[in-house]
Structure formats: structure tokens, C-alpha cells
C-alpha positions in Angstrom: 111.3 104.7 106.3 113.5 102.0 107.8 117.0 102.0 106.4 117.1 105.7 105.9 119.6 107.7 107.8 118.9 110.9 109.7 120.9 112.9 107.2 119.3 111.4 104.2 115.9 112.1 105.7 116.9 115.7 106.4 118.0 116.1 102.7 114.9 114.5 101.3 112.7 116.8 103.5 114.6 119.7 102.2 114.2 118.8 98.5 110.5 118.3 98.9 109.8 121.8 100.6 112.6 123.6 98.8 110.8 124.9 95.8 107.9 126.2 97.9 110.2 127.8 100.4 112.3 129.3 97.7 109.2 130.9 95.8 107.7 132.2 99.1 110.9 133.5 100.8 113.8 133.8 98.5 111.8 135.3 95.6 110.1 137.7 98.0 106.6 139.2 98.4 105.4 139.9 94.9 105.1 143.6 94.1 106.7 144.8 97.2 110.4 144.3 96.6 110.8 142.8 100.2 110.8 139.3 101.6 107.7 137.8 103.2 107.4 138.6 106.9 105.7 136.7 109.7 103.1 139.4 109.9 102.0 138.7 106.2 100.4 135.4 107.2 97.5 137.2 108.9 96.8 139.4 105.7 97.7 137.0 102.9 95.7 133.9 102.9 97.6 132.6 99.9 100.8 132.7 102.0 99.1 130.7 104.8 97.7 128.0 102.2 101.3 127.5 100.7 103.2 127.5 104.0 100.7 125.0 105.5 101.1 122.6 102.7 105.0 122.8 102.7 105.0 122.4 106.5 102.5 119.4 106.2 104.7 117.6 103.7 107.7 118.1 105.9 105.8 116.9 109.2 104.6 113.8 107.3 108.1 113.0 106.3 109.3 113.2 109.8 106.3 111.1 111.1 104.8 114.0 113.2 101.2 114.8 113.7 99.3 116.7 111.0 99.0 120.5 111.3 95.9 122.0 112.6 94.3 125.3 111.5 95.7 127.0 114.5 99.3 126.0 113.7 99.6 128.7 110.8 97.3 131.3 109.8 93.9 129.8 110.3 91.7 128.0 107.6 92.3 129.0 103.8 89.9 131.9 102.9 88.1 131.9 99.6 88.9 134.8 97.2 87.1 138.1 98.0 84.6 139.3 95.4 86.4 141.0 92.7 89.7 139.3 93.8 91.5 137.3 91.1 94.9 137.0 89.7 97.0 140.0 90.5 97.4 140.6 86.9 100.5 141.0 85.1 99.7 143.5 82.4 101.3 146.3 84.2 104.5 144.2 84.8 105.1 144.4 80.9 103.5 147.7 80.3 104.9 149.3 77.1 107.2 146.2 76.6 107.9 145.3 73.0 109.7 142.5 71.1 112.0 140.2 73.2 110.9 142.3 76.4 107.5 140.8 76.2 107.0 137.3 77.6 106.7 134.5 75.0 104.1 131.7 75.3 105.1 128.5 73.4 102.2 125.9 72.8 101.6 122.8 71.0 100.5 119.3 71.5 102.5 116.8 73.5 105.5 115.4 71.8 105.7 118.5 69.4 109.2 119.4 70.6 108.6 122.2 72.8 111.5 121.6 75.4 113.9 121.2 72.4 112.8 124.5 70.9 113.2 126.2 74.3 116.7 125.0 74.6 117.6 126.2 71.0 115.8 129.5 71.6 118.0 130.2 74.8 121.1 130.1 72.6 119.6 132.8 70.4 118.1 135.4 73.0 120.5 135.0 75.9 119.3 134.7 79.5 116.0 132.8 79.1 113.8 131.2 82.0 110.8 129.0 81.4 107.6 128.5 83.4 106.0 125.2 82.9 102.3 125.1 82.2 101.7 121.4 82.6 99.4 119.9 85.0 101.4 116.7 85.4 105.1 117.9 85.6 104.2 119.7 88.8 104.3 116.2 90.5 107.5 114.7 92.0 108.4 111.1 91.2 106.6 111.4 87.9 109.4 112.6 85.5 109.8 109.7 83.2 106.2 109.4 81.9 105.5 113.2 81.8 108.7 113.9 79.8 109.9 116.4 82.6 113.0 118.4 81.4 116.1 116.6 82.7 118.6 118.0 85.3 121.0 118.8 82.2 118.2 120.6 80.3 117.4 122.6 83.4 120.9 123.5 83.8 120.8 125.1 80.2 117.5 126.7 80.8 116.0 127.2 84.3 112.5 125.9 84.6 109.9 126.9 87.2 107.0 124.9 88.6 108.5 121.5 88.0 108.4 118.9 90.8 106.3 121.1 93.1 104.0 118.8 95.0 103.7 115.2 95.9 101.5 112.7 93.9 98.9 112.6 96.7 98.3 116.3 96.5 95.8 118.0 94.5 97.1 120.9 92.4 94.5 123.4 91.2 94.5 125.9 88.4 94.4 128.8 91.0 97.2 127.4 92.8 99.2 127.2 89.4 98.2 130.8 88.5 99.7 132.1 91.9 102.9 130.2 91.6 103.4 131.3 88.0 102.6 134.8 88.8 105.4 134.8 91.6 107.8 133.0 89.0 107.3 135.7 86.4 107.9 138.4 89.1 111.2 136.7 90.1 112.3 136.4 86.3 111.5 140.0 85.6 113.3 141.0 88.8 116.5 139.1 87.5 116.2 140.8 84.1 115.8 137.6 82.3 113.4 136.8 79.3 110.6 134.6 80.2 108.7 131.8 78.2 105.5 130.1 79.3 105.8 126.6 77.8 103.4 123.6 78.1 100.3 121.8 76.8 97.8 122.4 79.6 95.3 124.8 78.0 93.6 126.1 81.1 96.9 126.5 82.9 97.9 128.7 79.8 94.9 130.8 79.7 94.9 131.4 83.5 98.4 133.0 83.0 98.2 134.8 79.8 94.7 136.4 80.3 95.2 136.7 84.2 91.8 135.0 84.6 89.8 135.6 87.7 89.3 132.1 89.1 86.5 131.4 91.5 87.2 129.8 94.8 86.1 126.3 96.0 83.0 125.9 98.3 83.1 122.1 99.3 80.1 122.4 101.8 77.8 123.8 99.0 79.2 121.3 96.4 78.3 118.5 99.0 75.0 119.9 99.4 74.3 120.0 95.7 75.5 116.5 95.2 73.2 115.5 98.1 70.3 116.9 96.1 71.1 115.0 93.1 71.5 111.7 95.2 68.1 112.4 96.7 66.4 112.5 93.2 66.8 116.1 92.0 67.7 116.5 88.3 70.5 118.5 86.8 67.8 120.3 84.8 66.1 121.4 88.1 69.4 122.8 89.3 70.0 124.6 86.0 66.6 126.2 86.4 67.7 127.4 90.0 70.9 128.9 88.3 68.9 130.7 85.7 67.0 132.4 88.5 70.2 133.4 90.3 72.5 134.0 87.3 70.6 134.0 84.1 73.8 134.8 82.1 75.8 132.0 83.4 72.8 129.6 82.8 72.6 130.8 79.1 76.3 129.8 78.6 75.7 126.0 79.2 73.4 123.3 78.5 70.8 122.3 81.1 72.0 118.8 81.2 75.7 119.5 81.6 76.1 118.2 85.2 79.7 119.4 85.7 79.1 122.8 84.6 75.8 123.4 86.3 77.1 122.1 89.7 80.3 124.3 89.4 78.4 127.4 88.5 75.8 127.0 91.3 78.4 126.2 93.8 80.3 129.4 93.0 77.1 131.6 92.8 75.7 130.3 96.2 79.1 130.0 97.9 80.5 133.3 97.1 77.2 135.2 97.0 78.2 136.5 93.6 77.0 135.5 90.1 79.4 133.0 88.4 79.2 135.2 85.3 80.8 138.1 87.1 84.1 136.2 87.1 84.6 137.0 83.5 83.2 136.2 80.0 84.7 132.8 79.8 87.2 131.2 77.6 85.3 132.2 74.4 86.9 135.7 74.2 90.5 136.4 73.3 91.5 139.8 74.9 94.8 141.7 74.3 97.6 140.0 76.4 101.3 140.9 76.8 102.4 137.4 76.0 103.6 136.8 72.4 102.0 133.5 71.6 103.6 130.9 69.2 102.4 127.5 68.4 104.1 124.5 67.0 102.2 123.1 64.1 102.7 119.4 63.1 100.7 117.1 60.8 98.6 114.8 63.1 100.2 111.7 61.6 103.6 113.0 62.7 102.4 113.9 66.2 100.9 110.3 66.5 104.3 108.8 65.3 106.2 110.8 67.7 104.1 110.0 70.6 104.4 106.2 69.8 108.1 106.4 69.5 108.5 108.6 72.7 106.4 106.3 74.9 108.4 103.2 73.7 111.6 105.2 74.8 110.0 105.9 78.1 109.3 102.3 78.7 112.9 101.5 77.9 113.8 104.3 80.3 112.3 102.6 83.1 108.5 104.0 83.2 107.1 100.8 84.5 109.5 100.8 87.5 108.5 104.4 88.2 104.7 103.5 88.3 105.6 100.5 90.5 107.5 102.9 92.9 104.5 105.3 92.9 102.1 102.6 93.8 104.3 101.7 96.7 104.0 105.2 98.2 102.0 105.2 101.5 99.5 107.7 100.2 97.2 107.1 97.3 97.6 109.3 94.1 95.3 112.5 94.0 92.6 112.6 91.6 94.5 114.8 89.2 97.7 112.7 89.4 95.8 109.5 88.8 94.7 110.9 85.4 98.3 111.0 84.1 98.3 109.2 80.7 100.7 106.3 80.7 100.6 105.9 84.6 97.1 104.9 84.9 97.2 102.2 82.2 100.4 100.8 83.6 98.9 100.8 87.1 96.1 98.8 85.7 98.7 96.2 84.4 100.5 96.0 87.6 97.0 95.5 89.2 96.4 92.5 87.0 93.7 94.3 84.9 95.6 94.5 81.7 98.3 92.7 79.8 101.5 94.9 79.5 101.2 95.1 75.7 97.5 96.2 76.0 98.5 98.8 78.6 101.1 100.2 76.4 98.9 100.3 73.3 96.0 101.8 75.3 98.3 104.6 76.7 99.7 105.4 73.2 96.2 105.6 71.6 94.9 107.8 74.6 97.9 110.1 74.5 97.4 110.6 70.7 93.8 111.4 71.1 94.8 113.8 74.0 97.2 115.5 71.5 94.4 116.1 69.0 92.3 117.8 71.9 95.3 119.9 72.7 95.6 121.0 69.1 92.0 122.0 69.0 92.2 123.8 72.1 95.0 126.1 70.9 93.8 126.4 67.5 90.7 128.2 68.7 92.8 131.2 69.9 93.2 133.7 67.0 96.2 135.2 69.0 98.4 132.2 68.5 100.9 132.4 65.5 101.9 129.0 64.1 105.3 127.9 63.1 106.2 124.6 61.2 107.3 122.2 63.9 108.6 119.6 61.6 112.0 121.5 61.1 114.8 120.9 63.3 114.7 122.7 66.7 117.4 125.4 66.0 115.4 126.4 62.7 112.2 126.6 64.5 113.8 128.7 67.3 115.2 130.9 64.6 111.7 131.6 63.2 110.2 132.1 66.7 113.0 134.5 67.7 112.3 136.7 64.7 108.7 136.9 65.3 109.2 137.5 69.0 111.7 140.3 68.3 109.4 141.9 65.8 106.4 141.9 68.1 104.9 145.2 69.0 103.6 146.2 72.4 100.5 144.4 73.5 99.0 143.7 70.1 99.0 141.0 67.4 102.2 140.0 66.0 101.2 141.4 62.7 101.4 139.4 59.4 104.9 140.0 58.2 107.0 137.5 59.9 108.3 135.0 57.5 107.4 131.3 58.1 104.5 132.1 60.5 100.9 131.3 60.2 98.7 134.0 61.9 95.4 133.6 63.6 93.6 130.5 64.1 95.0 127.6 62.2 92.0 125.8 60.4 91.9 122.4 59.1 92.7 122.3 55.4 94.2 125.1 53.4 97.8 126.4 53.1 99.8 126.0 56.3 96.8 124.6 58.3 96.3 121.6 60.3 94.9 118.7 58.3 92.6 116.0 59.6 93.7 112.5 59.3 
């Protein structure tokens, strides 16, 4: 870090850990109305994990030795049986209309940020929680369309720029952080909107999913068995003996799902199926869910135009700067669309024109997968996203205000399509 003054270094460190410290200290301990205290570290594994990560980042910036488990709270503990999300149903128990939280979904480039900004002008105090697996990363703002400082000044956004590109960021970690953010928003008396296109992040929050822990030793042992010649089908047969319900939910040759279910079943000494029925059910939720509906051709056009604009805004230089960081990108960050293709160009593996075109096409394909994910949820009501943001916001605000307590929106809101949008037919998505 030659050429960096002590003051600049200290300010940089403060920026890097500020969000984590604010969530943990300023917002207070969820559900207690009091700040976190030192004694909480011994009884709250999640606090130990978050503080360890924040302190590790700080020590790395200062060139100090890494933390050991003894430095803070001991090693992270896996979730206890029956312990999942704290659950947010009670937070909004009995709430109706605008007092319920909103969840705004839609494919990438559908205009969600613009709609949130317009919505804030209609409903007053509004804060957003970003449900995006890529905008949690710092230094990746251009290619992820992270809301700008000016946009964040108009509507506070939570869970942006939370971790460094070399860090993994799990669904469970997102769920805990989002839960704290919603607690803090409720304490301030603001209205809340969950906005983003990462489907599993979205479901983890709106349905308070109970998320199994990670058991790396068990996972490594299972991988070793496969490397030694065992088949995925033989592991599926073992899963069927331990947890027949979970085994019945997956194909015997689905390596990823079989390994994960066995890892959890063996590691937690608890059936994988006991963590819930999965994503195939749509239980009641306090969130009023609204999706932005666009023709696929229009989504594809917007994605192409936006990526070209990102290139003009310096995306290639942003990727070059990321590649110059001393630590490699995490597995998650490395999947960011646009970044990996441009990194391949800078590594001499693609021409720039090819990298740009491949990134655009992959993003368009990703948008179709997002659309299909959210379309499967019958609780989402759809509004035409082709209109101007303020018009879309007015329709959403009317639907939000008319929503009853913990139930479907009903079928009376003008301009809204209710239930699962199907391909073909009036007001539906159409295949191209």
C-alpha cells in the first residue's frame, strides 16, 4: 500500500468495516431493544462470526497477522437443530396495507431501482433492503448496477457494499443481515421494501427459511468417496436409508443436491427434509409481493443497452482494478456476469467484442431464468413494467395500500395480474 497516507488508510479501513459495525452495534441486538454487549459473543455465534470477519478485514488492511479462533468467540458454531431464521412474522403481526413490507421482484434491467425511487415519493419514508448476491460486493458497482450515492441519498439502501470480492457471502449470512436491517427499519418507523433479483435470497427472507449449516469435513469426506470411485447413485441410496423423504425429492444422479443433503443429514445428525418442505410450497407471508412484467424482447433490449452504457462508464477499468487486488475473487464473486467475461479478455482469452457479446447474451439468459423463478410463485402480483417508473409506482402503491393482513392481495387492484403469470394469454409473459 505504498503511497497511501496513514489517514487515508484509516479512512479506508473505517469504510470497509463500517457497515458491519453499524449493523451489529448501532442497530442493536435484534428483538431486545438494547445494544450488543461483550457478553453476547459467548452466547451468540452469529455475532462472533460477523465480528471476526469485520476484524479480519481490518487487520488485513493494516498488514497485521490474521485472527485466530481464540481472538474472538471461538470457532463458528453450526445452527442448532430447529434453529433457523428468527422469523419476522411476529414483527408485522396484524399489519395491513402500507404497514406490511413490500417485496419488489423482476428480472435484471427491469427498472426496479427507478420504481423504488418513484415509490418513495408516494409513500413517504421508505428504506430498501437489497436482495442481490452481487451488489453485496465492494468495488463491483458499475457492472452490478449498484444504486448510486445520489440514489441512496433519496432512498436508504441496506446490504450494499458489505464484503470484499475475496469473501464468500452465503444465503444464511444474507438472511441474518436482512433480518437485522428490517428490525432497524421497523424501529425507525419507516416503510420497508425488499428489492432484487436473487431468487433464493428473496425466498430466504420472505418465508424465513430455515437454512441448514455447512459441514466442510463431511462434504470433503463425501467428495473423497466419489474421487475413490463411488457413484452419486450409491450416495443417493445411502441418503434414502437416512432420509427417504429428502431422497424422494431429487434425482439419484443429481450430484450437487445429493451431496448437499447427505452433508447436512450426517453433519447435523438431523434429516435434511426436517429443514422444511423446500421451495415448492408458497406459505402465507407478511410481504406484499409485486413483480415487474416485461416482454422478453424488451428485457433483452434493455440488457444490451445497459451493458453498453456500463462499458462507457468504465466497467473494463473496474474489472482491471479487481484483478489487481492481492486476493483472488471468491467463488461467488467470480460468477458475476460481465466481470468474468471481461476478465477473460484481459487474460487474453477473448477479444473485447466477443467478451461484451458473450456477457450480454449470458445476462439475457439469466434474466429468463429469473423470470421463470419468480413466475412460479403464485403470491406475486404482476404489474406492467413497460410504463414510466412513476406510473408503475402508482399502481404498486395502490395495490400495497389495499393489501389486507397476511393474505393474498386479492383480485381487485387495477392494473395488476395476480397469481402465477403464465406464458401466453392476457397480461402474461410471452416466449420469444
